[in-house]
Biopython code that builds the backbone (N, CA, C, O; Angstrom):
import numpy as np
from Bio.PDB.StructureBuilder import StructureBuilder

atoms = [
    (1, "MET", "N", (-314.219, -28.991, -54.366)),
    (1, "MET", "CA", (-314.171, -29.768, -55.577)),
    (1, "MET", "C", (-312.748, -30.312, -55.737)),
    (1, "MET", "O", (-311.775, -29.560, -55.679)),
    (2, "ASP", "N", (-312.644, -31.616, -55.937)),
    (2, "ASP", "CA", (-311.325, -32.199, -56.184)),
    (2, "ASP", "C", (-311.109, -32.326, -57.701)),
    (2, "ASP", "O", (-311.994, -31.998, -58.492)),
    (3, "LEU", "N", (-309.944, -32.798, -58.084)),
    (3, "LEU", "CA", (-309.593, -32.865, -59.497)),
    (3, "LEU", "C", (-310.535, -33.776, -60.283)),
    (3, "LEU", "O", (-310.921, -33.449, -61.405)),
    (4, "ASP", "N", (-310.903, -34.908, -59.702)),
    (4, "ASP", "CA", (-311.847, -35.802, -60.389)),
    (4, "ASP", "C", (-313.206, -35.133, -60.567)),
    (4, "ASP", "O", (-313.835, -35.268, -61.617)),
    (5, "ASP", "N", (-313.661, -34.407, -59.539)),
    (5, "ASP", "CA", (-314.929, -33.676, -59.647)),
    (5, "ASP", "C", (-314.848, -32.626, -60.748)),
    (5, "ASP", "O", (-315.800, -32.436, -61.504)),
    (6, "LEU", "N", (-313.713, -31.949, -60.834)),
    (6, "LEU", "CA", (-313.520, -30.940, -61.881)),
    (6, "LEU", "C", (-313.612, -31.582, -63.261)),
    (6, "LEU", "O", (-314.315, -31.076, -64.136)),
    (7, "ALA", "N", (-312.918, -32.675, -63.457)),
    (7, "ALA", "CA", (-312.941, -33.355, -64.755)),
    (7, "ALA", "C", (-314.371, -33.758, -65.126)),
    (7, "ALA", "O", (-314.784, -33.606, -66.275)),
    (8, "THR", "N", (-315.111, -34.264, -64.167)),
    (8, "THR", "CA", (-316.506, -34.654, -64.406)),
    (8, "THR", "C", (-317.368, -33.437, -64.710)),
    (8, "THR", "O", (-318.176, -33.462, -65.639)),
    (9, "ALA", "N", (-317.199, -32.378, -63.933)),
    (9, "ALA", "CA", (-318.022, -31.175, -64.114)),
    (9, "ALA", "C", (-317.804, -30.528, -65.470)),
    (9, "ALA", "O", (-318.761, -30.087, -66.106)),
    (10, "ILE", "N", (-316.554, -30.464, -65.921)),
    (10, "ILE", "CA", (-316.341, -29.823, -67.228)),
    (10, "ILE", "C", (-316.846, -30.707, -68.361)),
    (10, "ILE", "O", (-317.279, -30.194, -69.393)),
    (11, "THR", "N", (-316.798, -32.020, -68.189)),
    (11, "THR", "CA", (-317.351, -32.918, -69.197)),
    (11, "THR", "C", (-318.867, -32.750, -69.282)),
    (11, "THR", "O", (-319.446, -32.784, -70.368)),
    (12, "GLN", "N", (-319.501, -32.569, -68.125)),
    (12, "GLN", "CA", (-320.947, -32.372, -68.101)),
    (12, "GLN", "C", (-321.350, -30.994, -68.631)),
    (12, "GLN", "O", (-322.476, -30.809, -69.093)),
    (13, "ALA", "N", (-320.427, -30.029, -68.564)),
    (13, "ALA", "CA", (-320.734, -28.665, -69.007)),
    (13, "ALA", "C", (-320.739, -28.536, -70.521)),
    (13, "ALA", "O", (-321.390, -27.645, -71.068)),
    (14, "SER", "N", (-320.017, -29.419, -71.201)),
    (14, "SER", "CA", (-319.910, -29.295, -72.649)),
    (14, "SER", "C", (-319.555, -30.633, -73.285)),
    (14, "SER", "O", (-318.763, -31.407, -72.748)),
    (15, "GLY", "N", (-320.152, -30.879, -74.420)),
    (15, "GLY", "CA", (-319.826, -32.074, -75.190)),
    (15, "GLY", "C", (-318.786, -31.795, -76.264)),
    (15, "GLY", "O", (-318.479, -32.668, -77.075)),
    (16, "ASP", "N", (-318.247, -30.589, -76.274)),
    (16, "ASP", "CA", (-317.247, -30.194, -77.262)),
    (16, "ASP", "C", (-316.035, -31.123, -77.163)),
    (16, "ASP", "O", (-315.586, -31.427, -76.058)),
    (17, "PRO", "N", (-315.500, -31.577, -78.294)),
    (17, "PRO", "CA", (-314.329, -32.469, -78.258)),
    (17, "PRO", "C", (-313.128, -31.866, -77.526)),
    (17, "PRO", "O", (-312.369, -32.594, -76.887)),
    (18, "ALA", "N", (-312.950, -30.563, -77.610)),
    (18, "ALA", "CA", (-311.837, -29.917, -76.906)),
    (18, "ALA", "C", (-312.008, -30.046, -75.398)),
    (18, "ALA", "O", (-311.030, -30.233, -74.675)),
    (19, "VAL", "N", (-313.220, -29.950, -74.932)),
    (19, "VAL", "CA", (-313.495, -30.080, -73.496)),
    (19, "VAL", "C", (-313.266, -31.519, -73.046)),
    (19, "VAL", "O", (-312.766, -31.760, -71.948)),
    (20, "THR", "N", (-313.627, -32.454, -73.880)),
    (20, "THR", "CA", (-313.364, -33.864, -73.583)),
    (20, "THR", "C", (-311.863, -34.113, -73.467)),
    (20, "THR", "O", (-311.418, -34.838, -72.576)),
    (21, "ARG", "N", (-311.085, -33.516, -74.364)),
    (21, "ARG", "CA", (-309.623, -33.652, -74.284)),
    (21, "ARG", "C", (-309.084, -33.002, -73.011)),
    (21, "ARG", "O", (-308.174, -33.540, -72.381)),
    (22, "LEU", "N", (-309.635, -31.859, -72.631)),
    (22, "LEU", "CA", (-309.209, -31.191, -71.402)),
    (22, "LEU", "C", (-309.484, -32.077, -70.201)),
    (22, "LEU", "O", (-308.633, -32.204, -69.321)),
    (23, "SER", "N", (-310.638, -32.681, -70.149)),
    (23, "SER", "CA", (-310.972, -33.589, -69.055)),
    (23, "SER", "C", (-309.983, -34.744, -68.994)),
    (23, "SER", "O", (-309.528, -35.120, -67.913)),
    (24, "GLY", "N", (-309.651, -35.304, -70.141)),
    (24, "GLY", "CA", (-308.668, -36.387, -70.196)),
    (24, "GLY", "C", (-307.298, -35.935, -69.729)),
    (24, "GLY", "O", (-306.586, -36.685, -69.060)),
    (25, "LEU", "N", (-306.925, -34.708, -70.080)),
    (25, "LEU", "CA", (-305.649, -34.148, -69.645)),
    (25, "LEU", "C", (-305.592, -34.053, -68.117)),
    (25, "LEU", "O", (-304.572, -34.373, -67.507)),
    (26, "LEU", "N", (-306.693, -33.610, -67.508)),
    (26, "LEU", "CA", (-306.746, -33.495, -66.040)),
    (26, "LEU", "C", (-306.589, -34.858, -65.366)),
    (26, "LEU", "O", (-305.848, -34.998, -64.393)),
    (27, "VAL", "N", (-307.287, -35.845, -65.888)),
    (27, "VAL", "CA", (-307.217, -37.188, -65.307)),
    (27, "VAL", "C", (-305.827, -37.792, -65.518)),
    (27, "VAL", "O", (-305.282, -38.428, -64.615)),
    (28, "ALA", "N", (-305.258, -37.597, -66.698)),
    (28, "ALA", "CA", (-303.935, -38.154, -66.999)),
    (28, "ALA", "C", (-302.847, -37.523, -66.133)),
    (28, "ALA", "O", (-301.847, -38.177, -65.837)),
    (29, "TRP", "N", (-303.021, -36.275, -65.725)),
    (29, "TRP", "CA", (-302.020, -35.592, -64.901)),
    (29, "TRP", "C", (-301.722, -36.358, -63.617)),
    (29, "TRP", "O", (-300.595, -36.334, -63.123)),
    (30, "LYS", "N", (-302.722, -37.032, -63.083)),
    (30, "LYS", "CA", (-302.529, -37.741, -61.810)),
    (30, "LYS", "C", (-301.429, -38.790, -61.890)),
    (30, "LYS", "O", (-300.838, -39.136, -60.867)),
    (31, "ASN", "N", (-301.145, -39.298, -63.069)),
    (31, "ASN", "CA", (-300.146, -40.358, -63.214)),
    (31, "ASN", "C", (-298.890, -39.938, -63.960)),
    (31, "ASN", "O", (-298.017, -40.767, -64.216)),
    (32, "ASP", "N", (-298.787, -38.661, -64.313)),
    (32, "ASP", "CA", (-297.559, -38.233, -64.986)),
    (32, "ASP", "C", (-296.612, -37.585, -63.974)),
    (32, "ASP", "O", (-296.886, -37.599, -62.774)),
    (33, "ALA", "N", (-295.521, -37.029, -64.441)),
    (33, "ALA", "CA", (-294.493, -36.481, -63.550)),
    (33, "ALA", "C", (-294.643, -34.981, -63.309)),
    (33, "ALA", "O", (-293.876, -34.412, -62.532)),
    (34, "ALA", "N", (-295.598, -34.334, -63.945)),
    (34, "ALA", "CA", (-295.762, -32.885, -63.805)),
    (34, "ALA", "C", (-296.282, -32.519, -62.417)),
    (34, "ALA", "O", (-297.076, -33.249, -61.825)),
    (35, "ASN", "N", (-295.819, -31.374, -61.909)),
    (35, "ASN", "CA", (-296.314, -30.915, -60.610)),
    (35, "ASN", "C", (-297.524, -29.999, -60.799)),
    (35, "ASN", "O", (-297.955, -29.771, -61.930)),
    (36, "VAL", "N", (-298.066, -29.480, -59.716)),
    (36, "VAL", "CA", (-299.296, -28.687, -59.799)),
    (36, "VAL", "C", (-299.096, -27.381, -60.563)),
    (36, "VAL", "O", (-300.013, -26.928, -61.248)),
    (37, "LYS", "N", (-297.932, -26.772, -60.462)),
    (37, "LYS", "CA", (-297.668, -25.541, -61.217)),
    (37, "LYS", "C", (-297.614, -25.842, -62.718)),
    (37, "LYS", "O", (-298.093, -25.054, -63.533)),
    (38, "GLU", "N", (-297.038, -26.969, -63.068)),
    (38, "GLU", "CA", (-297.007, -27.371, -64.473)),
    (38, "GLU", "C", (-298.410, -27.701, -64.966)),
    (38, "GLU", "O", (-298.742, -27.423, -66.119)),
    (39, "LEU", "N", (-299.236, -28.289, -64.107)),
    (39, "LEU", "CA", (-300.634, -28.534, -64.460)),
    (39, "LEU", "C", (-301.327, -27.206, -64.758)),
    (39, "LEU", "O", (-302.028, -27.074, -65.762)),
    (40, "GLU", "N", (-301.128, -26.237, -63.889)),
    (40, "GLU", "CA", (-301.737, -24.921, -64.097)),
    (40, "GLU", "C", (-301.319, -24.342, -65.453)),
    (40, "GLU", "O", (-302.171, -23.899, -66.223)),
    (41, "ASN", "N", (-300.035, -24.343, -65.744)),
    (41, "ASN", "CA", (-299.549, -23.798, -67.011)),
    (41, "ASN", "C", (-300.132, -24.543, -68.208)),
    (41, "ASN", "O", (-300.536, -23.927, -69.194)),
    (42, "THR", "N", (-300.173, -25.859, -68.116)),
    (42, "THR", "CA", (-300.691, -26.672, -69.220)),
    (42, "THR", "C", (-302.163, -26.385, -69.480)),
    (42, "THR", "O", (-302.573, -26.206, -70.627)),
    (43, "VAL", "N", (-302.954, -26.341, -68.416)),
    (43, "VAL", "CA", (-304.394, -26.115, -68.587)),
    (43, "VAL", "C", (-304.665, -24.694, -69.078)),
    (43, "VAL", "O", (-305.503, -24.495, -69.958)),
    (44, "GLU", "N", (-303.975, -23.717, -68.528)),
    (44, "GLU", "CA", (-304.162, -22.335, -68.989)),
    (44, "GLU", "C", (-303.821, -22.218, -70.478)),
    (44, "GLU", "O", (-304.546, -21.577, -71.239)),
    (45, "ARG", "N", (-302.726, -22.833, -70.879)),
    (45, "ARG", "CA", (-302.329, -22.815, -72.284)),
    (45, "ARG", "C", (-303.360, -23.549, -73.147)),
    (45, "ARG", "O", (-303.720, -23.078, -74.226)),
    (46, "PHE", "N", (-303.833, -24.704, -72.667)),
    (46, "PHE", "CA", (-304.812, -25.485, -73.409)),
    (46, "PHE", "C", (-306.089, -24.685, -73.623)),
    (46, "PHE", "O", (-306.587, -24.591, -74.744)),
    (47, "ILE", "N", (-306.617, -24.112, -72.550)),
    (47, "ILE", "CA", (-307.869, -23.355, -72.666)),
    (47, "ILE", "C", (-307.667, -22.108, -73.526)),
    (47, "ILE", "O", (-308.546, -21.739, -74.306)),
    (48, "GLY", "N", (-306.524, -21.467, -73.385)),
    (48, "GLY", "CA", (-306.265, -20.255, -74.147)),
    (48, "GLY", "C", (-306.012, -20.486, -75.624)),
    (48, "GLY", "O", (-306.240, -19.593, -76.440)),
    (49, "ASN", "N", (-305.544, -21.672, -75.975)),
    (49, "ASN", "CA", (-305.173, -21.942, -77.371)),
    (49, "ASN", "C", (-306.075, -22.945, -78.068)),
    (49, "ASN", "O", (-305.780, -23.371, -79.185)),
    (50, "THR", "N", (-307.166, -23.328, -77.426)),
    (50, "THR", "CA", (-308.066, -24.317, -78.005)),
    (50, "THR", "C", (-309.438, -23.685, -78.198)),
    (50, "THR", "O", (-309.944, -22.981, -77.324)),
    (51, "TRP", "N", (-310.017, -23.945, -79.338)),
    (51, "TRP", "CA", (-311.313, -23.376, -79.654)),
    (51, "TRP", "C", (-312.428, -24.250, -79.093)),
    (51, "TRP", "O", (-312.577, -25.412, -79.472)),
    (52, "ILE", "N", (-313.209, -23.670, -78.183)),
    (52, "ILE", "CA", (-314.445, -24.289, -77.705)),
    (52, "ILE", "C", (-315.553, -23.535, -78.420)),
    (52, "ILE", "O", (-315.693, -22.322, -78.262)),
    (53, "GLU", "N", (-316.334, -24.252, -79.202)),
    (53, "GLU", "CA", (-317.261, -23.615, -80.129)),
    (53, "GLU", "C", (-318.244, -22.650, -79.458)),
    (53, "GLU", "O", (-318.485, -21.560, -79.976)),
    (54, "SER", "N", (-318.799, -23.028, -78.343)),
    (54, "SER", "CA", (-319.781, -22.190, -77.664)),
    (54, "SER", "C", (-319.092, -21.283, -76.647)),
    (54, "SER", "O", (-318.382, -21.755, -75.759)),
    (55, "ALA", "N", (-319.310, -19.987, -76.788)),
    (55, "ALA", "CA", (-318.727, -19.028, -75.837)),
    (55, "ALA", "C", (-319.286, -19.258, -74.435)),
    (55, "ALA", "O", (-318.568, -19.105, -73.447)),
    (56, "ALA", "N", (-320.554, -19.621, -74.348)),
    (56, "ALA", "CA", (-321.158, -19.877, -73.040)),
    (56, "ALA", "C", (-320.520, -21.095, -72.372)),
    (56, "ALA", "O", (-320.243, -21.073, -71.173)),
    (57, "GLU", "N", (-320.288, -22.153, -73.143)),
    (57, "GLU", "CA", (-319.645, -23.348, -72.596)),
    (57, "GLU", "C", (-318.198, -23.052, -72.219)),
    (57, "GLU", "O", (-317.702, -23.543, -71.205)),
    (58, "HIS", "N", (-317.523, -22.251, -73.035)),
    (58, "HIS", "CA", (-316.151, -21.849, -72.708)),
    (58, "HIS", "C", (-316.129, -21.121, -71.364)),
    (58, "HIS", "O", (-315.263, -21.380, -70.527)),
    (59, "ALA", "N", (-317.072, -20.223, -71.164)),
    (59, "ALA", "CA", (-317.136, -19.462, -69.912)),
    (59, "ALA", "C", (-317.380, -20.383, -68.718)),
    (59, "ALA", "O", (-316.791, -20.191, -67.654)),
    (60, "ILE", "N", (-318.236, -21.368, -68.891)),
    (60, "ILE", "CA", (-318.512, -22.317, -67.807)),
    (60, "ILE", "C", (-317.268, -23.133, -67.493)),
    (60, "ILE", "O", (-316.886, -23.267, -66.330)),
    (61, "VAL", "N", (-316.639, -23.677, -68.520)),
    (61, "VAL", "CA", (-315.440, -24.503, -68.341)),
    (61, "VAL", "C", (-314.336, -23.690, -67.683)),
    (61, "VAL", "O", (-313.698, -24.151, -66.737)),
    (62, "TYR", "N", (-314.109, -22.477, -68.185)),
    (62, "TYR", "CA", (-313.039, -21.657, -67.610)),
    (62, "TYR", "C", (-313.392, -21.236, -66.185)),
    (62, "TYR", "O", (-312.504, -21.115, -65.341)),
    (63, "GLY", "N", (-314.662, -21.014, -65.911)),
    (63, "GLY", "CA", (-315.087, -20.678, -64.551)),
    (63, "GLY", "C", (-314.835, -21.830, -63.581)),
    (63, "GLY", "O", (-314.357, -21.615, -62.467)),
    (64, "LEU", "N", (-315.155, -23.044, -64.004)),
    (64, "LEU", "CA", (-314.890, -24.223, -63.173)),
    (64, "LEU", "C", (-313.399, -24.384, -62.923)),
    (64, "LEU", "O", (-312.976, -24.608, -61.789)),
    (65, "TRP", "N", (-312.598, -24.270, -63.987)),
    (65, "TRP", "CA", (-311.153, -24.383, -63.855)),
    (65, "TRP", "C", (-310.600, -23.285, -62.938)),
    (65, "TRP", "O", (-309.777, -23.559, -62.064)),
    (66, "SER", "N", (-311.050, -22.056, -63.140)),
    (66, "SER", "CA", (-310.539, -20.926, -62.348)),
    (66, "SER", "C", (-310.815, -21.112, -60.863)),
    (66, "SER", "O", (-309.957, -20.820, -60.031)),
    (67, "LYS", "N", (-311.988, -21.588, -60.531)),
    (67, "LYS", "CA", (-312.330, -21.835, -59.126)),
    (67, "LYS", "C", (-311.409, -22.902, -58.546)),
    (67, "LYS", "O", (-310.874, -22.734, -57.450)),
    (68, "PHE", "N", (-311.223, -24.001, -59.278)),
    (68, "PHE", "CA", (-310.324, -25.055, -58.820)),
    (68, "PHE", "C", (-308.901, -24.527, -58.689)),
    (68, "PHE", "O", (-308.244, -24.751, -57.672)),
    (69, "ARG", "N", (-308.427, -23.830, -59.713)),
    (69, "ARG", "CA", (-307.065, -23.281, -59.705)),
    (69, "ARG", "C", (-306.841, -22.368, -58.508)),
    (69, "ARG", "O", (-305.830, -22.479, -57.814)),
    (70, "ASP", "N", (-307.786, -21.466, -58.271)),
    (70, "ASP", "CA", (-307.626, -20.513, -57.172)),
    (70, "ASP", "C", (-307.655, -21.196, -55.815)),
    (70, "ASP", "O", (-306.874, -20.854, -54.928)),
    (71, "ASP", "N", (-308.550, -22.157, -55.652)),
    (71, "ASP", "CA", (-308.657, -22.859, -54.364)),
    (71, "ASP", "C", (-307.536, -23.860, -54.151)),
    (71, "ASP", "O", (-306.876, -23.841, -53.112)),
    (72, "ALA", "N", (-307.316, -24.729, -55.118)),
    (72, "ALA", "CA", (-306.389, -25.853, -54.930)),
    (72, "ALA", "C", (-304.942, -25.495, -55.238)),
    (72, "ALA", "O", (-304.052, -25.782, -54.437)),
    (73, "ILE", "N", (-304.697, -24.883, -56.371)),
    (73, "ILE", "CA", (-303.312, -24.621, -56.761)),
    (73, "ILE", "C", (-302.761, -23.391, -56.055)),
    (73, "ILE", "O", (-301.678, -23.436, -55.472)),
    (74, "HIS", "N", (-303.510, -22.292, -56.110)),
    (74, "HIS", "CA", (-303.013, -21.076, -55.464)),
    (74, "HIS", "C", (-303.077, -21.175, -53.943)),
    (74, "HIS", "O", (-302.376, -20.432, -53.255)),
    (75, "GLY", "N", (-303.889, -22.062, -53.408)),
    (75, "GLY", "CA", (-303.983, -22.236, -51.963)),
    (75, "GLY", "C", (-303.171, -23.395, -51.415)),
    (75, "GLY", "O", (-303.282, -23.729, -50.235)),
    (76, "ILE", "N", (-302.357, -24.012, -52.258)),
    (76, "ILE", "CA", (-301.659, -25.235, -51.867)),
    (76, "ILE", "C", (-300.670, -25.016, -50.718)),
    (76, "ILE", "O", (-300.426, -25.931, -49.931)),
    (77, "GLY", "N", (-300.111, -23.834, -50.620)),
    (77, "GLY", "CA", (-299.110, -23.578, -49.590)),
    (77, "GLY", "C", (-299.635, -23.715, -48.172)),
    (77, "GLY", "O", (-298.860, -23.993, -47.257)),
    (78, "GLY", "N", (-300.915, -23.529, -47.970)),
    (78, "GLY", "CA", (-301.495, -23.639, -46.633)),
    (78, "GLY", "C", (-302.130, -24.986, -46.343)),
    (78, "GLY", "O", (-302.804, -25.147, -45.326)),
    (79, "MET", "N", (-301.924, -25.960, -47.228)),
    (79, "MET", "CA", (-302.558, -27.279, -47.074)),
    (79, "MET", "C", (-301.607, -28.304, -46.484)),
    (79, "MET", "O", (-300.394, -28.249, -46.687)),
    (80, "THR", "N", (-302.188, -29.237, -45.752)),
    (80, "THR", "CA", (-301.431, -30.402, -45.305)),
    (80, "THR", "C", (-301.279, -31.359, -46.492)),
    (80, "THR", "O", (-301.925, -31.180, -47.524)),
    (81, "VAL", "N", (-300.444, -32.352, -46.345)),
    (81, "VAL", "CA", (-300.283, -33.341, -47.415)),
    (81, "VAL", "C", (-301.608, -34.057, -47.669)),
    (81, "VAL", "O", (-301.965, -34.292, -48.823)),
    (82, "ASN", "N", (-302.336, -34.406, -46.621)),
    (82, "ASN", "CA", (-303.624, -35.080, -46.815)),
    (82, "ASN", "C", (-304.605, -34.202, -47.579)),
    (82, "ASN", "O", (-305.342, -34.701, -48.429)),
    (83, "GLU", "N", (-304.628, -32.909, -47.293)),
    (83, "GLU", "CA", (-305.511, -32.003, -48.028)),
    (83, "GLU", "C", (-305.103, -31.939, -49.493)),
    (83, "GLU", "O", (-305.960, -31.912, -50.377)),
    (84, "ARG", "N", (-303.803, -31.914, -49.755)),
    (84, "ARG", "CA", (-303.316, -31.888, -51.137)),
    (84, "ARG", "C", (-303.686, -33.179, -51.867)),
    (84, "ARG", "O", (-304.125, -33.146, -53.017)),
    (85, "LEU", "N", (-303.506, -34.311, -51.196)),
    (85, "LEU", "CA", (-303.882, -35.592, -51.802)),
    (85, "LEU", "C", (-305.367, -35.607, -52.145)),
    (85, "LEU", "O", (-305.764, -36.099, -53.201)),
    (86, "CYS", "N", (-306.172, -35.070, -51.257)),
    (86, "CYS", "CA", (-307.620, -35.028, -51.479)),
    (86, "CYS", "C", (-307.963, -34.092, -52.640)),
    (86, "CYS", "O", (-308.688, -34.488, -53.554)),
    (87, "CYS", "N", (-307.458, -32.870, -52.617)),
    (87, "CYS", "CA", (-307.782, -31.885, -53.656)),
    (87, "CYS", "C", (-307.392, -32.357, -55.049)),
    (87, "CYS", "O", (-308.087, -32.074, -56.025)),
    (88, "PHE", "N", (-306.289, -33.069, -55.137)),
    (88, "PHE", "CA", (-305.792, -33.490, -56.443)),
    (88, "PHE", "C", (-306.099, -34.958, -56.745)),
    (88, "PHE", "O", (-305.538, -35.540, -57.673)),
    (89, "SER", "N", (-306.992, -35.548, -55.953)),
    (89, "SER", "CA", (-307.475, -36.916, -56.193)),
    (89, "SER", "C", (-306.332, -37.921, -56.301)),
    (89, "SER", "O", (-306.312, -38.761, -57.201)),
    (90, "LEU", "N", (-305.384, -37.825, -55.375)),
    (90, "LEU", "CA", (-304.205, -38.689, -55.427)),
    (90, "LEU", "C", (-304.121, -39.704, -54.282)),
    (90, "LEU", "O", (-303.083, -40.343, -54.110)),
    (91, "PHE", "N", (-305.178, -39.862, -53.510)),
    (91, "PHE", "CA", (-305.132, -40.840, -52.419)),
    (91, "PHE", "C", (-304.877, -42.258, -52.933)),
    (91, "PHE", "O", (-304.099, -43.000, -52.333)),
    (92, "ALA", "N", (-305.510, -42.633, -54.015)),
    (92, "ALA", "CA", (-305.326, -43.991, -54.546)),
    (92, "ALA", "C", (-303.871, -44.207, -54.973)),
    (92, "ALA", "O", (-303.297, -45.265, -54.717)),
    (93, "ARG", "N", (-303.288, -43.217, -55.613)),
    (93, "ARG", "CA", (-301.876, -43.351, -56.018)),
    (93, "ARG", "C", (-300.976, -43.415, -54.786)),
    (93, "ARG", "O", (-300.023, -44.194, -54.755)),
    (94, "TRP", "N", (-301.268, -42.611, -53.783)),
    (94, "TRP", "CA", (-300.478, -42.604, -52.541)),
    (94, "TRP", "C", (-300.568, -43.959, -51.847)),
    (94, "TRP", "O", (-299.554, -44.536, -51.453)),
    (95, "ASP", "N", (-301.796, -44.458, -51.701)),
    (95, "ASP", "CA", (-301.995, -45.748, -51.024)),
    (95, "ASP", "C", (-301.382, -46.901, -51.809)),
    (95, "ASP", "O", (-300.977, -47.904, -51.221)),
    (96, "GLY", "N", (-301.312, -46.769, -53.120)),
    (96, "GLY", "CA", (-300.749, -47.827, -53.956)),
    (96, "GLY", "C", (-299.243, -47.737, -54.148)),
    (96, "GLY", "O", (-298.641, -48.595, -54.794)),
    (97, "ALA", "N", (-298.632, -46.692, -53.585)),
    (97, "ALA", "CA", (-297.178, -46.534, -53.743)),
    (97, "ALA", "C", (-296.464, -47.712, -53.104)),
    (97, "ALA", "O", (-296.754, -48.089, -51.968)),
    (98, "LYS", "N", (-295.528, -48.287, -53.846)),
    (98, "LYS", "CA", (-294.839, -49.495, -53.387)),
    (98, "LYS", "C", (-293.588, -49.204, -52.573)),
    (98, "LYS", "O", (-293.105, -50.057, -51.827)),
    (99, "ASP", "N", (-293.067, -47.987, -52.725)),
    (99, "ASP", "CA", (-291.839, -47.664, -51.998)),
    (99, "ASP", "C", (-291.735, -46.156, -51.762)),
    (99, "ASP", "O", (-292.569, -45.381, -52.229)),
    (100, "ASP", "N", (-290.705, -45.763, -51.035)),
    (100, "ASP", "CA", (-290.505, -44.353, -50.712)),
    (100, "ASP", "C", (-290.266, -43.497, -51.947)),
    (100, "ASP", "O", (-290.641, -42.325, -51.967)),
    (101, "ARG", "N", (-289.651, -44.063, -52.972)),
    (101, "ARG", "CA", (-289.384, -43.320, -54.199)),
    (101, "ARG", "C", (-290.686, -42.862, -54.854)),
    (101, "ARG", "O", (-290.782, -41.732, -55.333)),
    (102, "GLU", "N", (-291.672, -43.731, -54.874)),
    (102, "GLU", "CA", (-292.966, -43.376, -55.456)),
    (102, "GLU", "C", (-293.653, -42.296, -54.628)),
    (102, "GLU", "O", (-294.266, -41.383, -55.181)),
    (103, "ARG", "N", (-293.553, -42.396, -53.319)),
    (103, "ARG", "CA", (-294.161, -41.371, -52.463)),
    (103, "ARG", "C", (-293.435, -40.043, -52.603)),
    (103, "ARG", "O", (-294.065, -38.986, -52.560)),
    (104, "GLU", "N", (-292.124, -40.081, -52.769)),
    (104, "GLU", "CA", (-291.363, -38.850, -52.981)),
    (104, "GLU", "C", (-291.786, -38.172, -54.285)),
    (104, "GLU", "O", (-291.820, -36.944, -54.361)),
    (105, "ALA", "N", (-292.104, -38.950, -55.294)),
    (105, "ALA", "CA", (-292.588, -38.395, -56.565)),
    (105, "ALA", "C", (-293.930, -37.690, -56.357)),
    (105, "ALA", "O", (-294.193, -36.659, -56.976)),
    (106, "ILE", "N", (-294.767, -38.240, -55.498)),
    (106, "ILE", "CA", (-296.057, -37.612, -55.213)),
    (106, "ILE", "C", (-295.843, -36.330, -54.407)),
    (106, "ILE", "O", (-296.497, -35.320, -54.665)),
    (107, "TYR", "N", (-294.937, -36.366, -53.440)),
    (107, "TYR", "CA", (-294.597, -35.147, -52.704)),
    (107, "TYR", "C", (-294.176, -34.044, -53.680)),
    (107, "TYR", "O", (-294.651, -32.912, -53.590)),
    (108, "ALA", "N", (-293.286, -34.383, -54.605)),
    (108, "ALA", "CA", (-292.808, -33.400, -55.584)),
    (108, "ALA", "C", (-293.948, -32.881, -56.446)),
    (108, "ALA", "O", (-294.025, -31.685, -56.727)),
    (109, "LYS", "N", (-294.828, -33.773, -56.865)),
    (109, "LYS", "CA", (-295.987, -33.412, -57.682)),
    (109, "LYS", "C", (-296.848, -32.379, -56.964)),
    (109, "LYS", "O", (-297.402, -31.475, -57.588)),
    (110, "LEU", "N", (-296.952, -32.526, -55.640)),
    (110, "LEU", "CA", (-297.804, -31.654, -54.831)),
    (110, "LEU", "C", (-297.039, -30.513, -54.176)),
    (110, "LEU", "O", (-297.585, -29.811, -53.324)),
    (111, "LEU", "N", (-295.786, -30.320, -54.563)),
    (111, "LEU", "CA", (-294.940, -29.260, -54.009)),
    (111, "LEU", "C", (-294.838, -29.354, -52.490)),
    (111, "LEU", "O", (-294.864, -28.345, -51.786)),
    (112, "ALA", "N", (-294.722, -30.584, -52.003)),
    (112, "ALA", "CA", (-294.618, -30.830, -50.564)),
    (112, "ALA", "C", (-293.232, -31.400, -50.256)),
    (112, "ALA", "O", (-292.530, -31.894, -51.138)),
    (113, "THR", "N", (-292.869, -31.316, -48.994)),
    (113, "THR", "CA", (-291.619, -31.929, -48.563)),
    (113, "THR", "C", (-291.939, -33.075, -47.613)),
    (113, "THR", "O", (-292.849, -32.977, -46.790)),
    (114, "PRO", "N", (-291.180, -34.163, -47.736)),
    (114, "PRO", "CA", (-291.445, -35.325, -46.865)),
    (114, "PRO", "C", (-291.169, -35.010, -45.398)),
    (114, "PRO", "O", (-291.340, -35.874, -44.538)),
]
sb = StructureBuilder()
sb.init_structure("model")
sb.init_model(0)
sb.init_chain("A")
sb.init_seg("    ")
for serial, (resi, resn, name, xyz) in enumerate(atoms, 1):
    if name == "N":
        sb.init_residue(resn, " ", resi, " ")
    sb.init_atom(name, np.array(xyz, "f"), 0.0, 1.0, " ", f" {name:<3s}", serial, name[0])
structure = sb.get_structure()
């Protein structure tokens, strides 16, 4: 599951406004300056401090996030740059980078070295 798949899956799991905001946060991360560890901290804080009305939906959303976090974020050290781009749905941003500075920002986002 890549980041876009995660955002879609959690939106489908619950119509709760908090879950919709979480999905938007995941999608927006692709274009901000935060790295994957900062994404992890932000999402953990968001889920922990936001009320999702249904306990069952909360469990589903947190289960989806936990699986992604464990596979993609905690497993990032063993991934190639292409695998990281795929997992975090950043191929379009990578391909659209106009210069080395933009690509270096993506490397930093993915905790990779050029």
